C-alpha positions as CSV (number, residue, x, y, z in Angstrom):
1,I,-23.9,15.0,-8.5
2,G,-26.1,17.3,-6.3
3,T,-29.4,18.7,-7.5
4,T,-30.6,22.2,-6.8
5,A,-34.3,22.7,-6.0
6,V,-35.9,25.4,-8.0
7,F,-38.4,27.5,-6.2
8,S,-40.4,30.5,-7.2
9,S,-41.7,33.1,-4.9
10,A,-45.2,32.6,-3.5
11,R,-47.8,35.1,-4.8
12,C,-50.9,35.9,-2.9
13,L,-53.8,37.9,-4.2
14,G,-55.9,37.6,-1.1
15,Q,-55.2,37.9,2.7
16,R,-53.5,34.5,2.7
17,P,-52.3,32.3,-0.2
18,C,-55.1,30.1,-1.6
19,L,-54.6,26.4,-2.3
20,L,-53.9,27.0,-6.0
21,E,-51.2,29.6,-5.1
22,W,-49.6,27.0,-2.8
23,F,-49.7,24.5,-5.7
24,A,-47.9,27.0,-7.9
25,Y,-45.4,27.8,-5.2
26,L,-44.4,24.1,-4.9
27,N,-44.3,23.8,-8.7
28,A,-47.1,21.2,-8.5
29,D,-49.7,20.5,-11.1
30,E,-53.3,20.6,-9.8
31,E,-54.3,17.7,-12.1
32,G,-51.1,15.7,-12.3
33,D,-50.4,16.0,-8.6
34,A,-54.0,15.6,-7.4
35,D,-53.2,12.5,-5.4
36,F,-50.7,14.5,-3.4
37,M,-53.0,17.4,-2.6
38,W,-52.5,16.5,1.1
39,V,-48.9,17.6,0.8
40,V,-49.9,21.0,-0.5
41,E,-52.7,21.3,2.1
42,S,-50.2,20.4,4.9
43,F,-47.8,23.0,3.6
44,A,-50.6,25.6,3.5
45,E,-51.7,24.8,7.0
46,V,-48.2,24.6,8.7
47,E,-47.4,27.2,11.3
48,L,-44.3,29.3,10.8
49,P,-41.6,28.4,13.3
50,Q,-40.5,31.0,15.8
51,P,-39.1,33.7,15.1
52,W,-40.5,33.8,11.6
53,T,-43.5,35.9,10.4
54,S,-44.8,36.5,6.9
55,F,-46.1,39.5,5.1
56,K,-47.2,40.4,1.6
57,G,-44.6,42.6,-0.2
58,V,-44.6,44.4,-3.5
59,G,-46.3,42.6,-6.4
60,S,-48.3,40.4,-3.9
61,V,-45.2,38.4,-3.2
62,V,-45.2,36.6,0.1
63,C,-42.0,37.4,2.2
64,Y,-40.8,35.8,5.3
65,L,-39.0,37.7,8.1
66,N,-36.8,36.2,10.8
67,N,-37.5,38.6,13.7
68,E,-34.3,37.7,15.5
69,T,-31.8,38.2,12.6
70,N,-34.0,40.6,10.5
71,E,-33.3,38.3,7.5
72,T,-36.0,38.6,4.8
73,T,-36.5,35.9,2.2
74,W,-39.0,34.8,-0.4
75,K,-38.4,31.2,0.7
76,H,-40.8,29.7,3.3
77,P,-38.8,28.1,6.1
78,F,-40.4,24.7,5.4
79,Y,-40.3,25.0,1.6
80,D,-37.5,22.4,1.2
81,Y,-39.2,19.9,3.4
82,F,-42.5,20.0,1.5
83,A,-40.9,20.2,-1.9
84,Q,-38.9,17.0,-1.0
85,L,-42.0,15.4,0.4
86,L,-43.9,16.1,-2.8
87,N,-41.1,14.8,-5.0
88,H,-40.8,11.7,-2.8
89,C,-44.5,11.0,-3.2
90,R,-44.2,11.4,-7.0
91,R,-41.5,8.7,-7.1
92,S,-43.2,6.4,-4.6
93,T,-45.4,3.4,-5.3
94,R,-49.0,3.7,-4.3
95,E,-48.3,1.6,-1.2
96,E,-45.4,3.7,-0.2
97,H,-47.4,6.9,-0.8
98,I,-50.2,5.6,1.5
99,K,-47.7,4.6,4.2
100,L,-46.1,8.1,4.0
101,R,-49.5,9.8,4.3
102,I,-50.4,7.7,7.3
103,N,-47.1,8.5,8.9
104,R,-47.7,12.2,8.3
105,V,-51.1,12.0,9.9
106,L,-49.7,10.2,12.9
107,W,-46.8,12.7,13.2
108,S,-49.2,15.6,13.0
109,Y,-51.5,14.1,15.6
110,E,-48.6,13.4,17.9
111,A,-47.2,16.9,17.5
112,E,-50.6,18.4,18.3
113,S,-51.2,16.2,21.3
114,Q,-47.8,17.1,22.7
115,T,-48.8,20.8,22.8
116,D,-52.3,20.4,24.1
117,V,-52.8,17.0,25.9
118,Q,-56.1,18.2,27.7
119,N,-57.9,18.8,24.4
120,Q,-56.5,15.9,22.3
121,M,-59.0,13.9,20.4
122,P,-58.6,10.2,19.6
123,L,-57.4,9.2,16.1
124,V,-60.0,6.5,15.9
125,R,-63.3,6.9,17.6
126,P,-64.7,3.6,19.0
127,S,-68.1,2.6,17.6
128,T,-70.9,3.1,20.1
């Protein structure tokens, strides 16, 4: 039996969605999912992939436009990834959650260092 993810449209009252708006968009609870704030923060900080752009539509709803196909949607291109990551964290043991978070940090660092090797910073700074 397959499950269907339920997502609501993101609403944004300011220039960009604030963290609470990202929590609401992922159907996360600020208190109940506090341990997983890093997932919401990562989602809020992720760059849209090419050729996607975002804009605020009617009713302060955030829309996403694929500039190659002219497809417009309310669903962020990475929504499914971060919704699944959040749900996985909720089901994980504390140890699994920590490992997952470390892997996400390493993956982010690796991705950033691939794009800008000259300006990369070490993950761990040696003591002086």
